[in-house]
Each structure stands twice: as C-alpha cells, then as structure tokens.
C-alpha positions as CSV (number, residue, x, y, z in Angstrom):
1,M,-2.9,16.8,-38.5
2,T,-4.4,13.2,-38.6
3,D,-6.3,11.9,-35.6
4,L,-3.2,9.0,-35.1
5,L,-0.5,12.1,-34.9
6,I,-3.2,14.0,-32.1
7,I,-3.4,10.8,-30.3
8,A,0.1,9.7,-30.0
9,W,1.4,13.2,-29.1
10,A,-1.2,13.2,-26.3
11,V,0.4,9.6,-24.9
12,L,3.8,11.7,-25.1
13,T,2.4,14.1,-23.0
14,F,0.7,12.2,-20.7
15,L,4.0,10.0,-20.3
16,A,6.0,13.5,-19.6
17,L,3.1,14.9,-16.8
18,R,3.9,11.1,-15.1
19,T,7.2,11.9,-15.4
20,L,7.3,15.7,-13.8
21,V,4.8,14.0,-11.0
22,A,7.7,11.2,-9.9
23,L,9.7,13.8,-10.1
24,A,8.2,15.5,-7.8
25,N,7.7,12.6,-5.3
26,V,11.3,12.8,-5.7
27,V,12.4,16.2,-5.0
28,S,9.7,16.2,-1.8
29,Q,11.0,13.6,-0.4
30,P,7.7,11.8,1.3
31,Y,9.7,10.0,4.0
32,L,10.1,9.9,7.7
33,P,12.1,12.7,9.1
34,A,14.6,11.7,11.8
35,A,13.3,11.1,15.4
36,R,13.4,13.8,17.6
37,N,12.2,11.5,20.7
38,K,9.8,14.4,22.0
39,H,6.6,12.0,22.4
40,K,6.6,9.0,24.4
41,E,2.6,8.3,24.1
42,K,1.5,4.5,24.5
43,V,1.2,3.1,21.1
44,S,-0.7,0.2,20.5
45,L,0.6,-2.2,17.8
46,L,-2.6,-4.1,16.1
47,V,-2.0,-7.2,14.0
48,P,-4.5,-9.1,12.0
49,A,-3.2,-12.4,11.3
50,R,-4.5,-15.3,9.4
51,N,-1.9,-18.5,8.5
52,E,0.7,-15.9,8.6
53,E,3.4,-18.9,10.1
54,H,6.0,-17.4,7.7
55,N,5.8,-13.9,9.0
56,L,4.5,-13.5,12.7
57,P,8.4,-14.1,13.5
58,N,10.1,-11.5,11.5
59,I,7.4,-9.0,12.6
60,L,7.7,-9.9,16.2
61,R,11.4,-10.0,15.7
62,A,11.3,-6.6,14.3
63,I,8.8,-5.2,17.3
64,S,11.0,-6.6,20.4
65,Q,14.2,-4.4,18.4
66,L,12.3,-1.0,18.7
67,N,13.6,1.5,20.4
68,Y,10.1,3.3,21.4
69,P,9.7,3.3,25.1
70,D,5.8,2.7,25.7
71,F,4.2,0.1,22.9
72,E,1.5,-2.8,24.0
73,V,1.2,-5.5,20.7
74,W,-2.3,-7.0,20.1
75,V,-2.5,-10.0,17.5
76,C,-6.0,-11.0,16.0
77,N,-5.7,-15.0,15.2
78,D,-8.4,-14.9,12.7
79,Q,-9.5,-18.5,11.9
80,S,-5.8,-19.2,11.3
81,T,-5.4,-23.5,10.5
82,D,-1.8,-23.2,10.3
83,K,1.1,-22.8,13.2
84,T,0.0,-19.1,13.9
85,I,-1.2,-19.7,17.1
86,D,1.4,-21.9,18.4
87,I,3.9,-19.0,17.8
88,L,1.7,-16.2,19.0
89,Q,1.9,-18.7,22.3
90,E,5.8,-19.5,22.4
91,W,6.8,-15.7,22.0
92,Q,4.6,-14.7,25.0
93,Q,6.1,-17.3,27.3
94,H,9.5,-14.5,26.8
95,V,8.1,-10.9,26.2
96,D,5.5,-9.1,28.1
97,W,4.5,-7.1,25.6
98,L,2.3,-9.4,23.4
99,H,-1.1,-10.5,23.7
100,Y,-3.7,-12.0,21.4
101,F,-6.7,-13.2,21.3
102,D,-9.0,-15.9,18.8
103,G,-10.8,-13.9,16.4
104,E,-15.1,-14.1,15.9
105,T,-16.4,-16.0,13.4
106,L,-17.1,-13.5,10.4
107,P,-20.6,-11.8,10.5
108,P,-21.9,-11.5,7.1
109,N,-21.0,-8.3,5.5
110,W,-18.0,-7.7,7.0
111,T,-14.1,-8.6,4.9
112,G,-12.0,-11.0,6.8
113,K,-9.6,-7.9,7.4
114,N,-11.9,-5.4,8.7
115,F,-13.8,-7.5,11.3
116,A,-10.6,-8.5,12.4
117,C,-9.6,-4.6,12.6
118,H,-12.4,-4.4,14.3
119,Q,-11.9,-6.3,16.7
120,L,-8.1,-5.2,17.7
121,A,-9.7,-1.6,18.3
122,Q,-11.7,-3.0,20.9
123,K,-8.6,-4.5,22.7
124,A,-6.3,-1.2,22.3
125,R,-5.6,0.8,25.0
126,G,-2.7,3.2,23.9
127,H,-3.0,6.6,22.6
128,Y,-1.6,5.8,19.4
129,W,-3.0,2.5,17.2
130,L,-1.1,1.3,14.6
131,F,-2.4,-1.2,12.3
132,L,0.5,-3.1,10.6
133,D,0.1,-6.5,8.2
134,A,1.9,-9.5,9.7
135,D,4.4,-9.4,6.9
136,V,5.9,-5.5,7.8
137,A,9.0,-5.0,9.9
138,L,9.9,-2.3,11.3
139,A,13.3,-0.5,11.4
140,P,13.8,-0.2,15.3
141,D,13.3,4.0,15.3
142,A,10.6,3.8,13.1
143,L,8.2,3.9,15.4
144,Q,9.8,6.8,17.0
145,K,9.6,8.6,13.9
146,A,6.0,7.9,13.3
147,V,4.7,9.2,16.7
148,D,6.9,12.2,16.2
149,F,5.7,13.2,13.0
150,F,2.2,12.6,14.1
151,K,2.3,14.6,16.5
152,E,4.0,17.9,14.8
153,K,1.2,17.2,11.5
154,N,-1.6,17.5,13.8
155,L,-2.7,13.8,12.2
156,S,-5.7,11.8,12.6
157,L,-3.8,9.4,9.9
158,L,-0.6,8.6,8.9
159,S,-0.3,5.7,6.1
160,I,3.3,4.2,5.0
161,F,4.0,2.6,1.9
162,P,6.7,-0.2,2.8
163,Q,10.2,-0.4,1.3
164,Q,9.5,-3.4,-1.0
165,I,11.5,-6.1,-0.3
166,M,12.1,-8.3,-3.9
167,Q,14.2,-11.3,-3.9
168,N,13.2,-13.3,-7.2
169,I,12.4,-12.4,-10.8
170,S,8.6,-13.4,-9.7
171,E,8.4,-10.4,-7.4
172,K,10.6,-8.0,-9.5
173,M,7.8,-8.8,-12.8
174,T,4.9,-7.6,-10.1
175,V,5.7,-5.9,-7.1
176,P,6.9,-2.7,-8.3
177,V,3.8,-2.1,-11.0
178,M,2.0,-0.6,-8.0
179,N,4.2,2.2,-6.8
180,W,5.1,2.6,-10.8
181,I,1.3,3.8,-11.1
182,L,1.2,5.3,-7.1
183,L,3.9,7.5,-7.7
184,T,3.3,8.7,-11.5
185,L,-0.4,9.6,-10.8
186,L,0.4,11.6,-7.5
187,P,2.4,13.6,-5.6
188,L,2.1,12.1,-2.2
189,R,2.8,15.2,0.0
190,L,-0.4,16.6,-1.6
191,V,-2.5,14.1,0.4
192,L,-1.7,16.1,3.5
193,Q,-1.4,19.7,2.0
194,A,-4.5,19.4,-0.9
195,K,-8.2,19.6,1.0
196,N,-9.9,17.5,-2.2
197,P,-10.7,13.9,-1.6
198,L,-9.7,13.1,-5.2
199,F,-6.1,13.7,-4.0
200,A,-5.6,10.4,-1.6
201,A,-3.9,7.3,-0.9
202,G,-3.1,4.7,1.9
203,N,-1.4,1.5,2.6
204,G,-3.7,-0.9,5.3
205,Q,-0.2,-2.0,5.8
206,F,0.7,0.7,8.1
207,M,-1.8,2.9,8.8
208,L,-1.0,5.2,12.2
209,F,-4.5,6.7,13.8
210,D,-5.2,9.0,17.2
211,A,-6.7,6.9,19.3
212,K,-9.6,9.4,20.3
213,N,-10.3,10.0,16.7
214,Y,-11.0,6.2,15.9
215,R,-12.8,5.5,18.8
216,L,-14.9,8.2,17.9
217,N,-15.6,7.3,14.0
218,R,-14.9,3.6,14.0
219,W,-13.0,3.5,10.9
220,H,-12.8,-0.2,9.9
221,E,-16.4,-0.4,10.4
222,K,-17.6,2.2,8.3
223,V,-15.7,0.3,5.5
224,K,-16.6,-2.8,6.8
225,N,-17.6,-4.8,3.1
226,R,-15.0,-3.2,1.6
227,N,-11.3,-4.6,-0.1
228,V,-9.7,-1.9,-0.1
229,E,-10.2,0.2,3.2
230,D,-7.4,2.0,3.0
231,I,-8.0,4.4,0.5
232,L,-11.1,4.9,1.3
233,I,-10.7,5.6,4.8
234,V,-8.1,8.5,3.5
235,R,-10.8,9.9,1.4
236,M,-13.5,9.8,3.8
237,M,-11.2,11.7,6.6
238,K,-10.3,14.1,4.4
239,E,-14.2,14.8,3.2
240,H,-14.8,15.1,6.8
241,Q,-11.4,17.6,6.9
242,E,-9.5,15.9,9.2
243,H,-5.2,15.8,8.4
244,A,-4.2,12.5,6.9
245,A,-0.9,12.0,5.6
246,V,1.1,9.2,3.1
247,L,4.4,8.4,3.2
248,L,6.9,6.1,1.9
249,G,8.8,3.7,4.2
250,N,12.3,4.3,2.7
251,G,14.8,2.9,5.6
252,D,12.2,2.4,8.3
253,V,9.3,0.3,7.0
254,F,9.7,-2.9,5.1
255,C,7.7,-5.4,3.6
256,R,8.3,-8.6,1.2
257,M,5.0,-9.2,0.2
258,Y,4.1,-11.9,-2.7
259,R,7.1,-14.2,-3.2
260,H,5.0,-16.1,-6.4
261,Y,3.6,-14.8,-9.7
262,A,0.2,-16.2,-8.5
263,G,0.5,-14.9,-5.2
264,A,1.1,-11.4,-6.9
265,L,-2.1,-11.6,-9.3
266,Q,-4.1,-13.1,-6.5
267,G,-2.9,-9.9,-4.3
268,F,-3.1,-7.1,-6.6
269,V,-6.6,-8.0,-8.6
270,K,-9.0,-7.2,-5.6
271,N,-7.6,-3.5,-5.3
272,V,-5.9,-2.3,-8.6
273,H,-9.1,-0.6,-9.7
274,E,-9.2,1.8,-6.6
275,F,-6.0,3.5,-8.0
276,F,-8.2,4.9,-10.6
277,F,-11.3,5.8,-8.0
278,G,-13.1,2.9,-8.1
279,S,-13.6,3.3,-12.2
280,R,-12.9,0.7,-13.6
281,L,-13.0,2.4,-17.3
282,L,-10.4,4.6,-16.3
283,M,-8.1,1.3,-15.1
284,L,-8.8,0.5,-18.7
285,F,-8.0,3.5,-20.2
286,F,-4.8,3.6,-18.3
287,G,-3.9,0.0,-19.4
288,L,-4.7,0.8,-22.9
289,V,-2.5,3.8,-22.8
290,V,0.7,2.7,-20.7
291,V,0.6,-0.9,-22.8
292,G,-0.3,0.0,-25.9
293,S,1.8,3.4,-26.6
294,P,4.8,1.8,-28.1
295,L,2.9,0.2,-31.0
296,L,0.8,3.7,-31.7
297,L,4.1,5.7,-31.6
298,Y,5.5,3.5,-33.9
299,F,2.8,3.9,-36.5
300,A,2.1,7.5,-35.8
301,L,5.4,9.2,-35.3
302,G,7.9,6.4,-36.1
303,W,11.2,5.9,-34.9
304,K,11.7,9.4,-33.7
305,G,8.4,8.8,-31.1
306,L,9.6,5.6,-30.3
307,L,12.9,7.3,-29.0
308,V,11.2,10.1,-27.2
309,Y,9.1,7.8,-25.6
310,G,12.4,5.7,-24.8
311,V,14.0,8.4,-23.1
312,L,10.9,9.5,-21.0
313,L,10.2,6.1,-19.9
314,V,13.7,5.4,-19.4
315,V,13.7,8.8,-17.1
316,N,10.3,8.0,-15.6
317,R,11.6,4.5,-14.5
318,F,14.5,5.8,-12.6
319,L,12.6,8.4,-10.8
320,V,10.4,5.8,-9.7
321,S,12.5,3.2,-8.7
322,R,14.7,6.2,-6.8
323,A,12.2,7.7,-4.8
324,S,11.1,3.7,-4.1
325,H,14.3,2.7,-2.9
326,Q,14.3,-0.2,-5.6
327,Q,16.8,-1.2,-8.4
328,Y,16.7,0.7,-11.3
329,W,18.4,-1.5,-14.0
330,A,16.4,-4.1,-12.7
331,N,13.0,-2.4,-12.7
332,L,14.1,-1.0,-16.6
333,F,15.1,-4.6,-17.4
334,Y,11.8,-6.5,-16.2
335,H,9.4,-3.5,-17.5
336,P,8.0,-5.1,-20.6
337,L,7.0,-8.3,-18.5
338,Q,6.1,-5.6,-15.9
339,M,3.4,-4.0,-18.7
340,V,2.0,-7.8,-19.1
341,F,1.2,-8.7,-15.4
342,L,-0.5,-5.1,-15.2
343,A,-2.3,-6.3,-18.4
344,L,-3.3,-9.4,-16.9
345,L,-4.2,-7.9,-14.0
346,M,-6.5,-5.4,-15.2
347,I,-8.3,-8.3,-17.4
348,E,-8.6,-10.8,-14.0
349,N,-10.2,-7.7,-12.2
350,I,-12.7,-7.3,-14.9
351,R,-13.7,-11.1,-15.0
352,L,-13.7,-11.2,-11.1
353,R,-15.8,-8.9,-11.1
354,I,-18.3,-10.4,-13.6
355,T,-18.3,-13.8,-12.5
356,K,-18.0,-12.9,-8.8
357,K,-15.4,-15.3,-7.9
358,A,-13.2,-13.7,-6.4
359,K,-11.2,-15.1,-3.1
360,W,-8.9,-13.5,-0.7
361,K,-7.1,-16.2,2.1
362,G,-10.3,-18.8,1.6
363,R,-12.9,-16.4,1.7
364,K,-15.4,-15.2,-0.7
365,I,-15.0,-11.2,-1.4
366,T,-16.5,-8.7,-4.2
367,I,-14.1,-6.6,-5.9
C-alpha cells in the first residue's frame, strides 16, 4: 500500500470517527431537561455591553418574560458610543430589576469583556451569577431549567452554546462552522463526566456560576488578558476538580451572532485556534484534512473513495444539524462555501498573530 493510500484511508477513518462523535452528541441529548421548579435562589444576570444598541432591546425583552421568581439584571456600559445608555435609561423607567453602570477605563493587560465581567461581579448579589452576551435571548423557562440542572448536578459552572438564528446567506455560510467543529470533536457530556481537562469546552455567551465559587476564584481576573476566556475557565475548573457542564441551548437559549460575512470573520478569527487546545499547528492540520480531503481521496482512491467520503459527510452534516437544531439541507448545500470560510479564517488567524493587528470592537487585542 502506497503512502498516499495510507493517508487517504486515515482521512476516511478520521471522518468516520468524527461522525461517531456527532452521533454521540445526538444520542446523549446535551440539552437542558424540563424545569422542576425546585430552586428559587436569587440569580444575577450580568451583561457586558459595548455598542449594543441593536441587541439590548431583544435581550431585555426576553428577560422581562422570564418566569423565574427572583432575579436582578446588571449591565456594564463598556465605553459605548452608540445609544446603549439611552436604551438602558428608557428600560429602567419601566422595570425594577434592571441596574446599569458606566464601566471604568480599560486598564493595561485586560481584555474589554473580561474587565466588564470583573466589574459586573462586584455588583452582583445573587446566589447564582449568569454572564450573558447582549446578543443572547432566553426562553421564558430557560433560567429555571438552568438553575434546576445546575443544582441537580452540583455544578460550579454551566455553559450553554445557544441555538443560532441564521436568516441570510452570509450567516449560513459562516456560523454553522463552529458547531460543526465542536460537535464532531467533543462529546459534550464528557465535559462533566471526564476529569481530564482536555475534555473542555465553553461559551462565554452563557456562563452560569455559583456565586461563592466565583468570589473565591475571581475567574475572569484569572484570564484577564485572554480573548477566549470561556474554554480556559472550564479547563482551569477541571484542573481543580470543579464540576462544569456544557450543553446546547436548543429551544432555550438563542443567539443571532454575526449578520454579515465580515463580522463573522472578525468574530471567529480571534478564537478558532482554541478549538485545538490553542495550537495553530493542530488547527492547520485539521484545516488541511477537512478542506483538502476530496482532492486527496480522488487521486488516491478514485470515484469510489469520493463516494465513501460523500456518504460519511452527508451523515456527518445531518447529525450535527440535528444536534444543533439547524437546517440540514442548508448546511449540506453551503458546505463547500463553509470550508472556504474555514480556510480563510485559519489563514487570517495566523496573519493576525504574526502582524499583531487584531482588533475587536475598536480595541487592539492579541490572539
């Protein structure tokens, strides 16, 4: 057997294994179970907001419809230059649960979001602290479900990947890539069940902490200069034998992340390497394998190799779409364009690492 044939069969085996991981994520149903209405402790919802005039009305409207009996909301206006503060002032006139403050000037060696979350933690008074991005929306019973699950599993942290809302072609070409990577490389249930920190994932859009644990560890301060705080916090927790769980937010937690191609590229480029333990070599290896597979298999195995690859890919995309509550046919149709986006994303990640010109929300960052 030639070296090319060995590589081709290794590529097919890798895809088959990733498809099995996707199947595990479908079968294990990593979602919030039904609410049991057992726990009513006060929850502090903490929202960092920097130029979020388009998102704040949606998240505040969703919060106003929560059926949880005891919560407060704190918003950190992080040096916004749009109408963020006007929206907060308007809403505060009509509800008693909303509080906000102007964030302090960003100190050296902090990222903007981590510093905003650090300031929010100093305001919170709840038994649980839920950090939410401003582009997230919650179903009415989502908070009750999350608290019940949190208590039942004796967690220190619950992180949820929201169900992504995608309405235009740019979104469908870009946003599904992240779940496709995540759900074919990591069975989410293992984040809680396995002790090894390698089995870690997290999403800063929804992170529910035990307040006592957070006060003791000051998690955002520990990762103050890191852009991908969520995964790192979960890894640190597992290293210290804390219990963390990661779920999908299907039907409970929603988000419309990036409405344009450029926004998706700028948003994902700063953290794509963290899916691969922060290793750009692993990232590039993965990219070469998934993007270059069709050409390699055609030269090594001919049309039969491509047929096997195609069948595995169809099943793979179906399973990930099913687990994520995304449109299967759309993901299959846009798969080639998603792979082009993934390749560009990885190249841009490396370029910005070399040139040190990465920016996020008007601030220079290091990736």
